[in-house]
FINULUM-993367 format. One line per 8 residues: for each residue x, y, z of C-alpha. Coordinates in steps of 0.5 Angstrom, whole numbers, plus 500, padded with zeros to 3 digits. Layout:
N
X/Y/Z | ...
//
This chain:
279
650/505/648 | 651/511/652 | 657/508/656 | 660/506/649 | 661/514/648 | 664/515/654 | 669/510/654 | 671/510/646
678/511/645 | 681/518/642 | 681/518/634 | 688/516/631 | 687/522/626 | 683/527/623 | 679/522/618 | 679/516/623
671/516/624 | 667/510/623 | 667/508/616 | 662/502/617 | 656/507/617 | 654/513/614 | 657/520/617 | 650/522/619
648/516/622 | 654/516/627 | 652/523/628 | 645/522/631 | 648/516/634 | 652/520/638 | 647/525/640 | 642/520/642
648/517/647 | 649/524/650 | 641/525/651 | 641/518/654 | 646/520/659 | 643/526/661 | 636/523/662 | 638/518/666
640/523/671 | 633/525/671 | 630/518/672 | 635/518/678 | 632/524/681 | 625/524/680 | 624/529/686 | 626/534/681
620/534/677 | 616/536/684 | 620/542/685 | 619/544/678 | 612/545/680 | 612/550/685 | 614/556/681 | 609/556/676
604/554/681 | 605/560/685 | 605/565/679 | 598/562/677 | 595/562/683 | 598/569/686 | 600/573/680 | 595/571/675
589/571/680 | 591/578/683 | 592/581/676 | 586/577/673 | 581/582/678 | 584/588/676 | 583/587/669 | 589/592/667
591/589/661 | 587/588/654 | 588/581/653 | 583/580/646 | 577/577/649 | 581/572/654 | 581/572/661 | 588/575/664
589/568/667 | 588/564/660 | 592/569/657 | 598/568/662 | 598/561/662 | 602/560/656 | 607/565/658 | 608/562/665
609/555/661 | 614/559/657 | 617/562/663 | 618/556/667 | 622/553/661 | 626/559/661 | 628/559/668 | 630/551/668
634/551/661 | 638/558/663 | 641/554/668 | 643/548/664 | 650/550/662 | 652/549/669 | 652/541/668 | 658/542/664
662/546/669 | 660/540/674 | 662/535/668 | 669/538/667 | 671/538/675 | 669/531/675 | 673/529/669 | 667/527/665
668/532/660 | 675/531/658 | 673/524/657 | 667/526/652 | 672/531/649 | 677/526/646 | 672/521/643 | 670/521/636
664/525/637 | 663/531/633 | 663/538/638 | 656/539/635 | 653/532/637 | 656/533/644 | 652/540/644 | 646/537/641
645/531/645 | 645/536/651 | 640/540/648 | 635/534/646 | 636/532/653 | 634/539/656 | 628/539/651 | 625/532/653
626/535/660 | 622/541/658 | 616/536/657 | 615/535/664 | 614/543/665 | 608/542/660 | 605/537/663 | 605/541/670
602/547/667 | 597/543/663 | 595/540/670 | 595/547/673 | 591/550/668 | 585/544/668 | 585/545/676 | 584/553/675
579/551/669 | 582/555/664 | 580/553/657 | 585/549/654 | 585/546/647 | 586/538/648 | 586/536/640 | 592/532/639
595/537/634 | 594/542/639 | 598/538/644 | 603/536/640 | 604/543/637 | 605/545/644 | 610/540/646 | 614/541/640
615/548/641 | 616/547/649 | 622/542/646 | 625/547/642 | 625/553/646 | 628/549/652 | 633/546/647 | 635/553/645
635/557/652 | 639/551/654 | 644/551/648 | 645/559/650 | 646/557/657 | 652/552/655 | 655/558/651 | 655/562/657
658/557/661 | 664/556/656 | 665/563/657 | 665/564/664 | 668/557/666 | 666/558/674 | 660/556/677 | 660/562/681
660/567/675 | 655/563/671 | 650/563/677 | 650/570/677 | 650/571/670 | 644/566/669 | 640/571/675 | 642/577/671
639/574/664 | 633/571/666 | 629/577/669 | 630/581/662 | 628/576/658 | 622/574/661 | 620/581/663 | 622/584/656
617/579/652 | 609/578/652 | 609/573/657 | 605/577/662 | 602/583/658 | 601/584/651 | 605/588/646 | 600/593/645
601/596/652 | 609/596/652 | 613/603/651 | 616/603/644 | 623/601/646 | 620/595/650 | 616/593/644 | 623/593/640
626/589/645 | 620/584/645 | 620/583/638 | 628/581/638 | 627/576/644 | 626/569/642 | 622/568/648 | 616/572/645
616/568/639 | 615/562/644 | 610/565/648 | 606/567/641 | 606/560/639 | 604/557/645 | 598/562/646 | 595/560/639
596/553/640 | 594/552/648 | 588/556/650 | 581/557/647 | 581/563/643 | 588/564/643 | 591/568/637 | 598/568/634
601/576/633 | 607/574/629 | 604/567/626 | 606/560/627 | 611/560/621 | 615/566/624 | 615/563/631 | 618/556/628
623/559/624 | 625/564/628 | 627/559/634 | 629/554/629 | 634/559/626 | 637/562/633 | 637/555/635 | 642/553/629
646/559/630 | 647/557/638 | 649/550/636 | 654/552/631 | 657/558/636 | 657/553/642 | 660/547/638 | 666/552/637
666/555/644 | 666/548/647 | 673/546/648 | 674/553/652 | 671/550/658 | 676/545/659 | 682/550/658
//
């Protein structure tokens, strides 16, 4: 149970882990407990899901419709709106996940984080539990964008494999950017600084990607930035899986491995930084 993790006593020594179950089982138990705690917050505030629909709706109804008429970008046989839908899904996931780190600042101020830090749970389990929760939250954005795409008559792939692939990449991207957000929160430690940095980070990540225009129209320097931007690999995978006629520029295998590699590195870094937030 999630309450067991929050109320468990501090370990008596460095080797006082639970000995009646494998270490890997204990690790994933802690991860699931943290994820459960975070997801309970979402169940108690369902209005949050409705407010999340506003931003992608505005982008698709206004920006997508206007630029779709201009035919300014070469989109490889796709209408501009069809080209844009996967990018807006990736954008909406990014914009929510990048501010996820503020939760640990609130938890520190409320004294919750201090209780978590003295449990036997590994720091990486604490980080991964929040990442899993953020990933599940990202599914709501996927559902919202799918509904909008259907209403706008965008040709969507509705095969089980395509939908499962899209949701898998959405979960991975949300977990990746939320973990990055946690690392930033561990460094800045205050809500005001965190919100300012979050605002600064979102626009460069979004516009230096292939979310709303293809790589081919970018100047050389921006194309380099786009190729090292994890959001570009997220959009690339979603475009290939989500819309009829969409193709991957980098390859789905590369999209997956790049995001998994960055996510794993961020979990390790954030686990090292995590104690800093309470100091």
